[in-house]
N, C-alpha and C positions, 0 to 999 in steps of 0.2 A: 370236481369244481369247488373252489373255495368261495363261500358265500359271504357277501358284504351286504348289510342291511343299511339302506340310506334313502333319504328323501330330500328333494329340493326344498321342501317346506322347512327343513332345519335351518335354512338360511334366513328365514323370516323372523328369527329371534334377533332383534336389533339391539345392540348394546351401546351404540354411540361411536362416533367417527374414530376416536383414538383408543378405544377400549381394546385390550389385548385379546379378549375372548370374542373374536369377530367371526362373521360368516366366512371370511377368507380362509380361515383355518380349514374348513371343510372343502372349499373349492380347490385349495392347494393340494389336498390329499386326493380328491376325486380326479383332478387333472393329471396328477402324477401316475395314478394307477390306471387311468384310462389310456394313457399313451405308452405304457411300459410294454416291452416286447412280449411278455408272457401274459398279457391281459386276457387272452382267450381262455385262461384257466380260472377266471373270476366270473362269478355269477352275482349280479346286482339285484337285490330284492327290495321291494317297497315294504315298509312296516304296515302292520294291520291298522287301518284307519281307526281313530279314537272312537268314533260312533259305532264301530263294528266289534270292538274289543272290550277288554275289561281293565284298561289302564287306570282309570279313575278309581275303580274299586280297589286296586292294589295300592295306589298312592294313599288312599284313605286308611289302609291297614297300617301304614307307617306314620303318616304326617297328621298332625292335629288339624281338625276340620276348620278351625278358625284361621290357621295359617293358609290352608288351601284356598279358602274364600278370600283371604287378603290378596294373594297372588292374582286370583281371578278378577277381583275388583279393580286392582291397579291396572291390569290389562284392559279391562272394559273402559276405563277412564282415559285410555290412550297411552298409558305408560307411566313409569316412575322408577323409584329405587327402593330396594329392600334394605340396603345399607350403602355405604359410600362406593363399594366396588360392584354391587350386584344389581344389574339393571333388569327392568321388566318393560317390554314394549307392548304394543297393542295385540300382537299375536303370540307373545311369549307363553302365556298360559296354555294355549292349544299346542304350541310347539313342544313345550315341556312334557305334556301328556303324550304326545306322539313319540318323544324320545323314550319315555317309559315303555310304551308299546313296542318299540324297536328292541329294547333290552329283553322284554318278555318273549318276543319272537325269537331272539337269539337263544334263549334258554330252550325253547321248543325245537329249534333247528339242531342244536348240539345234541339234545337228548334223542332226537329222531335218527340222526345220522352217525352219532358217536365220532364226530369230527369237529374241529374248531371252526368258529366263525368270528367275524368282526362287526361290531356295531359302530357305524360311522354317524354319530348323532351328537347333537348339542341341544340345550345347554348341558354342561357336565353336572355331576351330582354329589361327589364324595364329601363335600363340606356341608351339605344341607342337613340340618338336624331335624328332629321331630317338629319343632315349633318355629324354625327360622331358616331362611335361605341366606347364604353368605358365600364369600369366596367365588363368585361367579355362578354359584350352583342354586338351582331351584328345588328339584326333587331328588331324593337319594336313590339314584338309578340302581346302583349295585346292591344296596340293601334290599330294595324292593324286589329286584330280580331273584335274590337269594331266598327271600321268604316265599316267593312264587314257586321257585324250583322245589322247595320242600313239600309242596302239595302235589308234585308230579310223581307218577308211578316209578318206583325204583330209586327214588332220591330220598335218602335219610340224612345225609350230611353234605354240606356245601362249604367250600373254602373260598375265601376272597383274598387275592393277592393284589396289593396296591403299590405299584412302582412309580406312581406320580411323585415328583420331588417334594410335594407338600403333603403333610399328614392328612389322611381322610378322617377328620374328627367326627364328622356326621356319621359315616359308616360305622366307625368304632362304637360311638354312643348307642347306635340303634341295635347293633348285634351283640353287644357285650354281655347281655344276660340270656343269650340263646345258646345252649350247649350244643346245638346241632349245626352251628355256624362258627367257623374260625376266621380270624382276620389277621393278616400279616402285612405290615407296611414298612417299606424302606423310604426314608425321607430325610432331607437336609434338616439338621437341627442345630441351633435354633433357627427357625424360619416360620413364616406364616403357616398355620394359625397359632403356633406356639405350643401345640399339644403333641402327644405321641412320645411321651417319656418311656424309656426302656422298662421302667418299673410298673407301667400300666399293663395289666395282664388279663383284664376281663374278669367276669364273675366265675368262670369255669376254667381259668387258665387257657382261654380260647383266643387270646390276643397276643401277638408277637410284634412289638415295635422295635425297629432297627434304625435308630438315629444314625445318619451318616454326616461326615464333616464336609464343609465346603471344599471343593477341589478333588473330591473322591473320584476315582476312575473305575473302569471296568475291572481292574485288578481287585479293588476292594469289594465291588459288587459281586464278582465271581466267588470270592471267599465267603461273603455273607450267604450267598445262595447255597453253596456246598455245605457250610457248617451250620447254618441256621434255618434258612427258608425251606430247603428241600426236606430236611428231617422233620420239621414242624408240620408241613403239609402232608408228607408221606405217612407219617405216624397216624394222622387223623383218618386217612383212607377216604377222602371225599368222593362222593358220587358225581360231583360237578365242581369245576374250578372256574371262578369268575375273576378275571383280571381287570382291575381298574387301571387301564392303560393310559397313563399320562406320559407325555414325552418332553416334559420341561426339565428333566435332568440332563438334557443336552448341553454341551459346553457353550453353545451359541444362544441359549435361551436367555431372554432379558430379565426373567423374574426369579432366578436362582443362580447358584454358583457351584453346581456339581458338573463334572467334566466327562460325561458319557458322550459317545459319538453314535450316529445312526446305526452303524454296523453292530454296535454293542447290543442293540435290541434283538438282533438275530440270536446272539448268545443267550440272552435272558429268556427269549421265547423257547429256545431248544431245551433249556433247563425245565421249563414248565411242561413241555411236551413229553419229557422223560418221566414226568409224574403221571400224566394222563393226557389223552387226546381230547377228552371232553372239556373243552375250554371255551368260554365266552369272553372274548376280548372286547371291552367297551371303552371308547375314547373318553379320557378325562382332560388333563391339561396339555400344554405344549404350545409355545407362543412365538417361536421362530419358524416362519412358514416353511422354508426349505428344509430345515432340519426335521421339522414335524413330519412332512410328507415322506422324506427319505426313511425316517424311523418306522413309520407305519408300513412302508414298503418292505423293510427288513423283517418286521414281525410276520407279515403275510408270507414272504419268501421262505422263512423258516418253517412255516406250516406246510408249504408246498414241497419242501426239499425232502 
């Protein structure tokens, strides 16, 4: 059984009527997977409730306490904005903590079963820095999950692969000085947030940025994986791979100009599985609902094949 960690509470993070990072992103994926003919191979799990877990503790190991309190205060006041693009609603603080809890649960599931799982949660996290939420992101889910994983038995090294079309500036900033974590990102460049130069390598040569041009297809991505991504991650020999799984590199996506198709994520997922089966896939971006749902389907299908 392939495990998906999901909660209806993730829909309570309200971003505004026309905001691309909407609750409908999750419902589109949920409905797609619930009605697919092989849905009997899926096991849906609720994340550990925030008051029963240690999500806030792990958020506090990454994010500045003043920033955490700012998000909490804005939510208590009924909502507001961290920046022009990043909304906080009345329940966003609680939902963001629950999302972190889901990512931590994902780490536990993968380490317990030595099989991949998918975290179907929001808000996303890879743009959130230590002191600031941005780019639709509140807390840095992948970085937090990586730090947590390093405290678990048998985990000494964690790799993060970010195939979201936008560079995960927050993730890179947070892990760049940790020799036990590597970060690899493929992203359209130049594009929001304007970071992710190929020359940025981290403090321990533990960062690999692969800027891709607008219009790039699976042909270019396949070459990047074979010549750069796979050697970089394989050489590190991680005990766990975390994939910041954004699906906004789809050709239909309104926020970027890369030309992948949903079936291409099957190929990218297979590349990851050839490195290790111990993979936490966690949702980041992806804003064309149909392409997003089909791409997640292809990721999970690759794990089941």
